[in-house]
Backbone and ligand atoms as CSV (ligand in chain L), in Angstrom:
chain,resi,resn,atom,element,x,y,z
A,1,MET,N,N,8.076,6.845,19.475
A,1,MET,CA,C,8.574,6.381,18.133
A,1,MET,C,C,7.730,7.099,17.060
A,2,THR,N,N,8.529,7.584,16.046
A,2,THR,CA,C,7.673,8.297,14.988
A,2,THR,C,C,7.993,7.597,13.634
A,3,ASP,N,N,9.080,6.643,13.515
A,3,ASP,CA,C,9.167,5.945,12.330
A,3,ASP,C,C,9.001,4.561,12.418
A,4,VAL,N,N,8.312,3.818,11.422
A,4,VAL,CA,C,8.196,2.409,11.398
A,4,VAL,C,C,9.015,1.897,10.227
A,5,LYS,N,N,9.466,0.622,10.448
A,5,LYS,CA,C,10.110,-0.009,9.323
A,5,LYS,C,C,9.110,-0.825,8.392
A,6,LEU,N,N,9.270,-0.680,7.211
A,6,LEU,CA,C,8.419,-1.239,6.357
A,6,LEU,C,C,9.303,-2.099,5.276
A,7,LYS,N,N,8.829,-3.137,4.842
A,7,LYS,CA,C,9.434,-3.903,3.551
A,7,LYS,C,C,8.541,-3.883,2.447
A,8,ILE,N,N,9.023,-3.372,1.387
A,8,ILE,CA,C,8.003,-3.107,0.250
A,8,ILE,C,C,8.805,-3.800,-0.827
A,9,ILE,N,N,8.081,-4.644,-1.588
A,9,ILE,CA,C,8.614,-5.409,-2.696
A,9,ILE,C,C,8.020,-4.710,-4.040
A,10,ASP,N,N,8.815,-4.244,-4.822
A,10,ASP,CA,C,8.294,-3.375,-5.846
A,10,ASP,C,C,7.877,-4.342,-6.986
A,11,ARG,N,N,7.340,-3.754,-8.219
A,11,ARG,CA,C,6.707,-4.506,-9.200
A,11,ARG,C,C,7.899,-5.318,-9.939
A,12,ASP,N,N,9.186,-5.165,-9.847
A,12,ASP,CA,C,10.173,-5.748,-10.355
A,12,ASP,C,C,10.728,-7.036,-9.430
A,13,GLY,N,N,10.110,-7.048,-8.182
A,13,GLY,CA,C,10.486,-8.074,-7.205
A,13,GLY,C,C,11.533,-7.672,-6.362
A,14,VAL,N,N,11.935,-6.413,-6.337
A,14,VAL,CA,C,13.103,-5.873,-5.600
A,14,VAL,C,C,12.545,-5.555,-4.286
A,15,LEU,N,N,13.264,-6.016,-3.158
A,15,LEU,CA,C,12.718,-5.593,-1.766
A,15,LEU,C,C,13.430,-4.320,-1.335
A,16,HIS,N,N,12.534,-3.511,-0.734
A,16,HIS,CA,C,13.272,-2.227,-0.244
A,16,HIS,C,C,12.764,-2.122,1.288
A,17,GLU,N,N,13.825,-1.852,2.029
A,17,GLU,CA,C,13.515,-1.808,3.464
A,17,GLU,C,C,13.550,-0.155,3.792
A,18,ILE,N,N,12.466,0.411,4.159
A,18,ILE,CA,C,12.338,1.775,4.384
A,18,ILE,C,C,11.836,2.104,5.717
A,19,ASP,N,N,12.068,3.457,6.020
A,19,ASP,CA,C,11.463,4.030,7.184
A,19,ASP,C,C,10.234,4.887,6.769
A,20,ALA,N,N,9.183,4.803,7.531
A,20,ALA,CA,C,8.028,5.590,7.182
A,20,ALA,C,C,7.566,6.261,8.475
A,21,PRO,N,N,7.299,7.482,8.206
A,21,PRO,CA,C,6.853,8.231,9.377
A,21,PRO,C,C,5.398,8.046,10.011
A,22,THR,N,N,5.224,8.021,11.346
A,22,THR,CA,C,3.698,7.640,11.684
A,22,THR,C,C,3.150,9.043,12.072
A,23,ASP,N,N,3.870,10.121,11.989
A,23,ASP,CA,C,3.267,11.382,12.431
A,23,ASP,C,C,3.058,12.341,11.492
A,24,MET,N,N,3.100,11.937,10.172
A,24,MET,CA,C,2.858,12.856,8.918
A,24,MET,C,C,1.550,12.487,8.223
A,25,ASN,N,N,0.654,11.776,8.868
A,25,ASN,CA,C,-0.604,11.510,8.182
A,25,ASN,C,C,-0.484,10.990,6.789
A,26,MET,N,N,0.505,9.936,6.637
A,26,MET,CA,C,0.788,9.475,5.325
A,26,MET,C,C,0.103,8.174,5.332
A,27,ASN,N,N,-0.287,7.777,4.064
A,27,ASN,CA,C,-0.710,6.353,3.830
A,27,ASN,C,C,0.322,5.628,3.078
A,28,LEU,N,N,0.129,4.236,2.909
A,28,LEU,CA,C,1.161,3.492,2.299
A,28,LEU,C,C,1.396,3.802,0.796
A,29,MET,N,N,0.410,4.236,0.155
A,29,MET,CA,C,0.504,4.568,-1.282
A,29,MET,C,C,1.382,5.952,-1.335
A,30,GLU,N,N,1.276,6.732,-0.420
A,30,GLU,CA,C,2.112,8.035,-0.520
A,30,GLU,C,C,3.572,7.707,-0.076
A,31,VAL,N,N,3.633,6.760,0.881
A,31,VAL,CA,C,5.154,6.383,1.089
A,31,VAL,C,C,5.823,5.839,-0.171
A,32,VAL,N,N,5.139,4.903,-0.709
A,32,VAL,CA,C,5.647,4.168,-1.913
A,32,VAL,C,C,6.079,5.258,-3.003
A,33,ARG,N,N,5.121,6.270,-3.048
A,33,ARG,CA,C,5.484,7.557,-4.159
A,33,ARG,C,C,6.642,8.162,-3.612
A,34,SER,N,N,6.798,8.562,-2.347
A,34,SER,CA,C,7.757,9.342,-1.806
A,34,SER,C,C,9.218,8.776,-1.911
A,35,TYR,N,N,9.147,7.320,-1.963
A,35,TYR,CA,C,10.485,6.679,-2.187
A,35,TYR,C,C,10.572,6.310,-3.611
A,36,GLU,N,N,9.604,6.736,-4.454
A,36,GLU,CA,C,9.800,6.443,-5.891
A,36,GLU,C,C,9.992,4.860,-6.110
A,37,LEU,N,N,9.078,4.153,-5.436
A,37,LEU,CA,C,9.154,2.666,-5.722
A,37,LEU,C,C,8.437,2.241,-6.730
A,38,ALA,N,N,7.535,3.241,-7.411
A,38,ALA,CA,C,6.739,2.841,-8.627
A,38,ALA,C,C,6.772,4.024,-9.404
A,39,PRO,N,N,6.865,3.876,-10.709
A,39,PRO,CA,C,6.902,5.135,-11.517
A,39,PRO,C,C,5.750,6.008,-11.480
A,40,GLU,N,N,6.090,7.302,-11.398
A,40,GLU,CA,C,5.001,8.314,-11.229
A,40,GLU,C,C,3.980,7.999,-12.339
A,41,GLY,N,N,2.698,8.214,-12.036
A,41,GLY,CA,C,1.613,7.943,-12.920
A,41,GLY,C,C,1.080,6.505,-12.991
A,42,THR,N,N,1.724,5.482,-12.241
A,42,THR,CA,C,1.404,4.216,-12.096
A,42,THR,C,C,0.754,3.664,-10.738
A,43,ILE,N,N,0.705,4.751,-9.818
A,43,ILE,CA,C,0.302,4.542,-8.577
A,43,ILE,C,C,-0.273,5.824,-7.914
A,44,GLY,N,N,-1.353,5.465,-7.332
A,44,GLY,CA,C,-1.956,6.775,-6.694
A,44,GLY,C,C,-2.758,7.628,-7.732
A,45,ILE,N,N,-3.234,7.130,-8.724
A,45,ILE,CA,C,-3.875,7.753,-9.682
A,45,ILE,C,C,-5.034,8.601,-9.387
A,46,CYS,N,N,-6.020,7.983,-8.487
A,46,CYS,CA,C,-7.211,8.578,-8.030
A,46,CYS,C,C,-6.708,9.654,-6.902
A,47,GLY,N,N,-5.634,9.559,-6.485
A,47,GLY,CA,C,-5.235,10.517,-5.432
A,47,GLY,C,C,-5.510,9.977,-4.047
A,48,GLY,N,N,-5.906,8.811,-3.838
A,48,GLY,CA,C,-5.970,8.109,-2.617
A,48,GLY,C,C,-7.525,8.142,-2.211
A,49,MET,N,N,-8.459,8.140,-3.218
A,49,MET,CA,C,-9.899,8.012,-2.917
A,49,MET,C,C,-10.542,6.743,-3.037
A,50,ALA,N,N,-9.616,5.633,-3.081
A,50,ALA,CA,C,-10.297,4.283,-3.132
A,50,ALA,C,C,-10.915,4.114,-4.454
A,51,MET,N,N,-10.531,4.766,-5.585
A,51,MET,CA,C,-11.229,4.640,-6.748
A,51,MET,C,C,-10.563,4.228,-8.001
A,52,CYS,N,N,-9.376,3.730,-7.802
A,52,CYS,CA,C,-8.538,3.410,-8.920
A,52,CYS,C,C,-7.743,2.015,-8.823
A,53,ALA,N,N,-7.458,1.509,-7.685
A,53,ALA,CA,C,-6.847,0.388,-7.405
A,53,ALA,C,C,-5.405,0.336,-7.935
A,54,SER,N,N,-4.854,1.518,-8.316
A,54,SER,CA,C,-3.297,1.454,-8.789
A,54,SER,C,C,-2.446,1.300,-7.572
A,55,CYS,N,N,-3.051,1.448,-6.394
A,55,CYS,CA,C,-2.219,1.266,-5.161
A,55,CYS,C,C,-2.401,-0.115,-4.426
A,56,GLN,N,N,-2.987,-0.956,-5.307
A,56,GLN,CA,C,-3.201,-2.328,-4.639
A,56,GLN,C,C,-1.822,-2.930,-4.176
A,57,CYS,N,N,-1.797,-3.639,-3.022
A,57,CYS,CA,C,-0.662,-4.240,-2.720
A,57,CYS,C,C,-1.188,-5.593,-1.992
A,58,TYR,N,N,-0.225,-6.441,-1.821
A,58,TYR,CA,C,-0.456,-7.735,-1.069
A,58,TYR,C,C,0.224,-7.763,0.297
A,59,ILE,N,N,-0.403,-7.950,1.392
A,59,ILE,CA,C,0.085,-8.019,2.701
A,59,ILE,C,C,0.753,-9.396,2.899
A,60,LYS,N,N,2.150,-9.372,3.122
A,60,LYS,CA,C,2.811,-10.497,3.185
A,60,LYS,C,C,2.985,-11.015,4.745
A,61,SER,N,N,3.113,-10.097,5.585
A,61,SER,CA,C,3.234,-10.272,6.981
A,61,SER,C,C,1.930,-10.621,7.761
A,62,ASN,N,N,2.014,-10.951,9.023
A,62,ASN,CA,C,0.815,-11.335,9.754
A,62,ASN,C,C,0.318,-10.105,10.472
A,63,HIS,N,N,0.460,-8.806,10.137
A,63,HIS,CA,C,0.121,-7.722,10.914
A,63,HIS,C,C,-1.470,-7.655,10.830
A,64,GLU,N,N,-1.973,-7.245,12.001
A,64,GLU,CA,C,-3.562,-6.871,12.116
A,64,GLU,C,C,-3.669,-5.476,11.402
A,65,LEU,N,N,-4.458,-5.370,10.444
A,65,LEU,CA,C,-4.516,-4.092,9.914
A,65,LEU,C,C,-6.025,-3.603,10.135
A,66,PRO,N,N,-6.355,-2.332,10.076
A,66,PRO,CA,C,-7.782,-1.959,10.149
A,66,PRO,C,C,-8.658,-2.590,9.154
A,67,GLU,N,N,-9.701,-2.781,9.506
A,67,GLU,CA,C,-10.787,-3.199,8.455
A,67,GLU,C,C,-10.867,-2.536,7.323
A,68,MET,N,N,-11.338,-3.106,6.192
A,68,MET,CA,C,-11.601,-2.386,4.972
A,68,MET,C,C,-12.930,-1.578,5.094
A,69,SER,N,N,-12.826,-0.484,4.424
A,69,SER,CA,C,-13.950,0.270,4.436
A,69,SER,C,C,-14.975,-0.375,3.244
A,70,ASP,N,N,-16.153,0.036,3.270
A,70,ASP,CA,C,-17.110,-0.467,2.103
A,70,ASP,C,C,-16.408,0.034,0.835
A,71,ASP,N,N,-15.735,1.264,0.674
A,71,ASP,CA,C,-15.261,1.780,-0.602
A,71,ASP,C,C,-14.054,0.940,-1.022
A,72,GLU,N,N,-13.158,0.701,0.061
A,72,GLU,CA,C,-12.042,-0.256,-0.414
A,72,GLU,C,C,-12.434,-1.560,-0.887
A,73,GLU,N,N,-13.448,-2.173,-0.191
A,73,GLU,CA,C,-13.894,-3.637,-0.619
A,73,GLU,C,C,-14.638,-3.566,-2.038
A,74,ALA,N,N,-15.362,-2.458,-2.257
A,74,ALA,CA,C,-15.940,-2.299,-3.453
A,74,ALA,C,C,-14.971,-2.273,-4.638
A,75,MET,N,N,-13.949,-1.457,-4.480
A,75,MET,CA,C,-12.971,-1.149,-5.459
A,75,MET,C,C,-12.258,-2.418,-5.725
A,76,LEU,N,N,-11.930,-3.111,-4.758
A,76,LEU,CA,C,-11.232,-4.349,-4.856
A,76,LEU,C,C,-11.882,-5.408,-5.557
A,77,SER,N,N,-13.319,-5.504,-5.403
A,77,SER,CA,C,-14.014,-6.381,-6.033
A,77,SER,C,C,-14.064,-6.115,-7.581
A,78,GLU,N,N,-13.695,-5.054,-7.943
A,78,GLU,CA,C,-13.702,-4.712,-9.458
A,78,GLU,C,C,-12.123,-4.796,-10.065
A,79,ALA,N,N,-11.216,-4.715,-9.064
A,79,ALA,CA,C,-9.865,-4.605,-9.683
A,79,ALA,C,C,-9.298,-5.981,-10.082
A,80,PHE,N,N,-8.198,-5.991,-11.026
A,80,PHE,CA,C,-7.531,-6.986,-11.446
A,80,PHE,C,C,-6.482,-7.510,-10.520
A,81,ASN,N,N,-6.062,-8.811,-10.600
A,81,ASN,CA,C,-4.992,-9.419,-9.870
A,81,ASN,C,C,-5.257,-9.350,-8.451
A,82,VAL,N,N,-6.632,-9.340,-7.985
A,82,VAL,CA,C,-6.908,-9.449,-6.533
A,82,VAL,C,C,-6.672,-10.626,-5.822
A,83,LYS,N,N,-6.138,-10.672,-4.704
A,83,LYS,CA,C,-5.858,-12.070,-3.967
A,83,LYS,C,C,-6.428,-11.690,-2.533
A,84,ASP,N,N,-6.408,-12.839,-1.823
A,84,ASP,CA,C,-6.992,-12.636,-0.435
A,84,ASP,C,C,-6.340,-11.734,0.489
A,85,ASN,N,N,-5.103,-11.540,0.224
A,85,ASN,CA,C,-4.295,-10.470,1.075
A,85,ASN,C,C,-4.145,-9.172,0.367
A,86,SER,N,N,-5.041,-8.789,-0.652
A,86,SER,CA,C,-4.974,-7.536,-1.378
A,86,SER,C,C,-5.608,-6.435,-0.351
A,87,ARG,N,N,-4.861,-5.087,-0.395
A,87,ARG,CA,C,-5.458,-4.124,0.287
A,87,ARG,C,C,-5.025,-2.885,-0.723
A,88,LEU,N,N,-5.919,-1.817,-0.528
A,88,LEU,CA,C,-5.441,-0.613,-1.310
A,88,LEU,C,C,-4.503,0.161,-0.189
A,89,GLY,N,N,-3.343,0.340,-0.938
A,89,GLY,CA,C,-2.239,1.082,-0.034
A,89,GLY,C,C,-2.763,2.487,0.448
A,90,CYS,N,N,-3.610,3.211,-0.353
A,90,CYS,CA,C,-4.031,4.586,0.028
A,90,CYS,C,C,-4.927,4.434,1.270
A,91,GLN,N,N,-5.466,3.458,1.397
A,91,GLN,CA,C,-6.489,3.234,2.660
A,91,GLN,C,C,-5.735,2.714,3.961
A,92,LEU,N,N,-4.379,2.565,3.663
A,92,LEU,CA,C,-3.610,2.085,4.990
A,92,LEU,C,C,-2.857,3.233,5.487
A,93,HIS,N,N,-3.278,3.747,6.595
A,93,HIS,CA,C,-2.554,5.031,7.224
A,93,HIS,C,C,-1.473,4.405,8.167
A,94,ILE,N,N,-0.223,5.069,7.879
A,94,ILE,CA,C,0.873,4.507,8.562
A,94,ILE,C,C,0.714,4.652,10.091
A,95,SER,N,N,0.907,3.493,10.887
A,95,SER,CA,C,0.673,3.704,12.323
A,95,SER,C,C,1.789,2.820,12.937
A,96,GLU,N,N,1.991,3.005,14.157
A,96,GLU,CA,C,2.983,2.293,14.956
A,96,GLU,C,C,2.681,0.632,14.808
A,97,ASP,N,N,1.373,0.358,14.671
A,97,ASP,CA,C,1.157,-1.074,14.584
A,97,ASP,C,C,1.895,-1.595,13.324
A,98,MET,N,N,2.119,-0.991,12.391
A,98,MET,CA,C,2.673,-1.474,11.150
A,98,MET,C,C,4.154,-1.628,11.088
A,99,ASP,N,N,4.823,-1.595,12.285
A,99,ASP,CA,C,6.287,-1.641,12.355
A,99,ASP,C,C,6.656,-3.136,11.885
A,100,GLY,N,N,7.413,-3.272,10.929
A,100,GLY,CA,C,7.737,-4.591,10.298
A,100,GLY,C,C,6.885,-5.101,9.185
A,101,LEU,N,N,5.999,-4.321,8.896
A,101,LEU,CA,C,4.963,-4.778,7.858
A,101,LEU,C,C,5.662,-5.040,6.424
A,102,GLU,N,N,5.280,-6.105,5.865
A,102,GLU,CA,C,5.841,-6.352,4.522
A,102,GLU,C,C,4.743,-6.499,3.593
A,103,VAL,N,N,4.868,-5.758,2.601
A,103,VAL,CA,C,3.966,-5.799,1.355
A,103,VAL,C,C,4.619,-6.012,0.046
A,104,GLU,N,N,3.860,-6.296,-0.930
A,104,GLU,CA,C,4.185,-6.470,-2.313
A,104,GLU,C,C,3.327,-5.550,-3.132
A,105,LEU,N,N,3.860,-4.894,-3.921
A,105,LEU,CA,C,3.048,-4.001,-4.987
A,105,LEU,C,C,2.362,-4.954,-5.921
A,106,ALA,N,N,1.094,-4.740,-6.050
A,106,ALA,CA,C,0.444,-5.462,-7.030
A,106,ALA,C,C,0.862,-5.120,-8.509
A,107,PRO,N,N,0.742,-6.037,-9.624
A,107,PRO,CA,C,1.063,-5.616,-10.914
A,107,PRO,C,C,0.375,-4.253,-11.387
A,108,GLU,N,N,0.905,-3.529,-12.298
A,108,GLU,CA,C,0.235,-2.372,-12.819
A,108,GLU,C,C,-1.068,-2.984,-13.717
A,109,GLU,N,N,-2.145,-2.327,-13.511
A,109,GLU,CA,C,-3.245,-2.953,-14.541
A,109,GLU,C,C,-3.015,-2.268,-15.797
A,110,ALA,N,N,-3.367,-3.126,-16.812
A,110,ALA,CA,C,-3.115,-2.689,-18.117
A,110,ALA,C,C,-4.121,-1.725,-18.421
L,1,LIG,S1,S,-4.821,5.621,-5.015
L,1,LIG,FE1,FE,-6.420,5.040,-6.109
L,1,LIG,S2,S,-7.418,3.565,-4.926
L,1,LIG,FE2,FE,-5.563,4.131,-3.803
């Protein structure tokens, strides 16, 4: 299997069901950008370094995801709109374990 199905709710509340490749070393932030689910310049600002939180999303399904790194935890502790299920999309590498994952993009930080 090389693609997983993801459900992504954009910042306008619209649900997108998309296929994401597991074999291209992509992370969730890059997938959102490649499908243009958030306007350019509002997501992935730091380039995926866990330094901006523009890729924050809420995990809506019960998938087991890899533990947060210290960098991700530190960034989320400073970000706005953080919830218990917040993660940084750029720190989530697309893997087969994510098939069926449902996420919602966090609001843009002002
Ligand atoms: S893109 Fe900046 S923290 Fe994810």
